[in-house]
SESEVEX-300711 format. One record per residue (C-alpha): x, y, z; residue number from 0; residue in one letter. Coordinates in Angstrom, 2 decimals, padded with zeros to 5 digits. Each point is the difference from the previous one (the first is absolute). Example, Ala and Ser with C-alpha at 12.3 -4.5 7.8 and 13.67 -1.06 7.14 Angstrom:
% SESEVEX-300711
<r c1="012.30" c2="-004.50" c3="007.80" n="0" res="A"/>
<r c1="001.37" c2="003.44" c3="-000.66" n="1" res="S"/>
END
This chain:
% SESEVEX-300711
<r c1="000.08" c2="-000.20" c3="-000.29" n="0" res="M"/>
<r c1="001.40" c2="003.66" c3="-001.06" n="1" res="S"/>
<r c1="-000.04" c2="003.24" c3="002.69" n="2" res="E"/>
<r c1="-002.42" c2="001.58" c3="-002.12" n="3" res="K"/>
<r c1="-002.65" c2="-003.01" c3="000.26" n="4" res="E"/>
<r c1="000.87" c2="-000.27" c3="003.65" n="5" res="L"/>
<r c1="-001.12" c2="003.62" c3="000.84" n="6" res="N"/>
<r c1="-003.46" c2="-000.41" c3="-002.11" n="7" res="K"/>
<r c1="-001.88" c2="-001.76" c3="002.67" n="8" res="I"/>
<r c1="-003.45" c2="000.98" c3="-000.36" n="9" res="T"/>
<r c1="-003.94" c2="-001.18" c3="001.17" n="10" res="F"/>
<r c1="-000.29" c2="-002.09" c3="-003.01" n="11" res="T"/>
<r c1="003.49" c2="-001.76" c3="000.31" n="12" res="S"/>
<r c1="-000.72" c2="-000.86" c3="003.71" n="13" res="L"/>
<r c1="-004.19" c2="-001.03" c3="-001.08" n="14" res="L"/>
<r c1="001.60" c2="-002.67" c3="-002.73" n="15" res="A"/>
<r c1="002.80" c2="-000.91" c3="002.45" n="16" res="R"/>
<r c1="-003.44" c2="-000.45" c3="002.82" n="17" res="W"/>
<r c1="-001.96" c2="-001.72" c3="-002.27" n="18" res="K"/>
<r c1="003.44" c2="-002.30" c3="-002.05" n="19" res="G"/>
<r c1="000.88" c2="-003.50" c3="001.04" n="20" res="E"/>
<r c1="001.56" c2="-000.40" c3="003.50" n="21" res="T"/>
<r c1="002.27" c2="-002.91" c3="000.45" n="22" res="P"/>
<r c1="-000.71" c2="-002.75" c3="002.35" n="23" res="I"/>
<r c1="003.11" c2="001.06" c3="002.75" n="24" res="F"/>
<r c1="-001.33" c2="003.41" c3="-000.04" n="25" res="W"/>
<r c1="-004.24" c2="-000.96" c3="000.28" n="26" res="K"/>
<r c1="001.50" c2="-002.30" c3="003.09" n="27" res="K"/>
<r c1="001.87" c2="003.16" c3="001.70" n="28" res="V"/>
<r c1="-003.03" c2="001.91" c3="-000.43" n="29" res="N"/>
<r c1="-002.02" c2="-002.31" c3="001.49" n="30" res="T"/>
<r c1="002.35" c2="-000.22" c3="003.10" n="31" res="L"/>
<r c1="000.14" c2="003.47" c3="000.02" n="32" res="A"/>
<r c1="-003.89" c2="000.63" c3="000.63" n="33" res="I"/>
<r c1="-000.04" c2="-003.53" c3="002.29" n="34" res="T"/>
<r c1="002.72" c2="001.99" c3="002.14" n="35" res="I"/>
<r c1="-001.94" c2="003.78" c3="-000.55" n="36" res="G"/>
<r c1="-003.52" c2="-001.52" c3="001.06" n="37" res="T"/>
<r c1="001.30" c2="-001.48" c3="003.37" n="38" res="S"/>
<r c1="001.88" c2="003.27" c3="001.23" n="39" res="A"/>
<r c1="-003.65" c2="001.79" c3="-001.36" n="40" res="V"/>
<r c1="-001.48" c2="-003.01" c3="002.19" n="41" res="S"/>
<r c1="002.39" c2="001.02" c3="003.37" n="42" res="V"/>
<r c1="-001.04" c2="004.05" c3="-000.42" n="43" res="L"/>
<r c1="-003.43" c2="-001.07" c3="-000.06" n="44" res="G"/>
<r c1="-000.03" c2="-001.70" c3="002.48" n="45" res="A"/>
<r c1="001.65" c2="002.00" c3="002.27" n="46" res="D"/>
<r c1="-002.60" c2="002.90" c3="-000.52" n="47" res="K"/>
<r c1="-002.47" c2="-002.91" c3="000.56" n="48" res="M"/>
<r c1="000.94" c2="-001.41" c3="002.44" n="49" res="F"/>
<r c1="002.53" c2="002.69" c3="001.71" n="50" res="D"/>
<r c1="002.79" c2="-002.24" c3="000.78" n="51" res="L"/>
<r c1="002.57" c2="002.11" c3="001.31" n="52" res="Q"/>
<r c1="-002.15" c2="000.39" c3="003.08" n="53" res="A"/>
<r c1="001.09" c2="-004.28" c3="000.40" n="54" res="Y"/>
<r c1="003.43" c2="000.65" c3="-000.62" n="55" res="G"/>
<r c1="001.07" c2="-000.44" c3="-003.91" n="56" res="V"/>
<r c1="002.73" c2="002.95" c3="-000.52" n="57" res="P"/>
<r c1="-000.55" c2="002.92" c3="-002.11" n="58" res="Q"/>
<r c1="003.25" c2="-000.95" c3="-002.29" n="59" res="L"/>
<r c1="-002.62" c2="-002.93" c3="-000.91" n="60" res="V"/>
<r c1="-002.36" c2="001.89" c3="-001.52" n="61" res="F"/>
<r c1="002.73" c2="002.54" c3="-001.46" n="62" res="T"/>
<r c1="001.32" c2="-002.71" c3="-001.95" n="63" res="I"/>
<r c1="-002.95" c2="-001.36" c3="-000.89" n="64" res="A"/>
<r c1="-000.30" c2="003.91" c3="-002.07" n="65" res="G"/>
<r c1="003.14" c2="-000.77" c3="-001.52" n="66" res="Y"/>
<r c1="-000.85" c2="-003.09" c3="-001.01" n="67" res="V"/>
<r c1="-002.77" c2="000.80" c3="-002.19" n="68" res="I"/>
<r c1="001.90" c2="002.94" c3="-001.52" n="69" res="V"/>
<r c1="001.94" c2="-002.77" c3="-001.01" n="70" res="A"/>
<r c1="-001.79" c2="-003.15" c3="-001.34" n="71" res="C"/>
<r c1="-002.37" c2="003.19" c3="-001.85" n="72" res="A"/>
<r c1="003.44" c2="001.11" c3="-001.95" n="73" res="T"/>
<r c1="001.11" c2="-003.31" c3="-000.96" n="74" res="L"/>
<r c1="-003.27" c2="-001.10" c3="-001.32" n="75" res="G"/>
<r c1="000.24" c2="003.32" c3="-002.17" n="76" res="L"/>
<r c1="003.39" c2="-000.72" c3="-001.26" n="77" res="A"/>
<r c1="-001.10" c2="-003.66" c3="-000.19" n="78" res="A"/>
<r c1="-003.20" c2="000.40" c3="-002.11" n="79" res="K"/>
<r c1="001.16" c2="002.50" c3="-002.58" n="80" res="I"/>
<r c1="002.66" c2="-002.15" c3="-000.63" n="81" res="T"/>
<r c1="000.45" c2="-001.23" c3="-003.45" n="82" res="K"/>
<r c1="000.57" c2="-003.35" c3="-001.78" n="83" res="Q"/>
<r c1="002.01" c2="000.29" c3="-003.58" n="84" res="D"/>
<r c1="-001.84" c2="-000.87" c3="-002.52" n="85" res="Q"/>
<r c1="003.51" c2="-001.59" c3="-001.37" n="86" res="N"/>
<r c1="000.57" c2="-002.16" c3="003.06" n="87" res="D"/>
<r c1="-000.88" c2="-003.21" c3="-000.38" n="88" res="S"/>
<r c1="001.74" c2="-001.99" c3="002.97" n="89" res="N"/>
<r c1="-002.61" c2="001.75" c3="002.62" n="90" res="I"/>
<r c1="-002.84" c2="-002.48" c3="000.62" n="91" res="Q"/>
END
């Protein structure tokens, strides 16, 4: 890819990558990110619902859960816009 092509990232090119075929490895990474992110959201939801800090759960757990949600969202997005090359026949 030339430098000119790298600088030309548009909404339509991102949309084409989003709709394109994702390699199997990145599909698994996306599934893992969704699973871990959902678990972190559940931890934060349980804290809001049951006030887990009153039962001695440290604040650090909830801070880490927030960062895990952001990391999983970023990883899931990166995995989703990874596109399989048309001429790469080794990827099954």
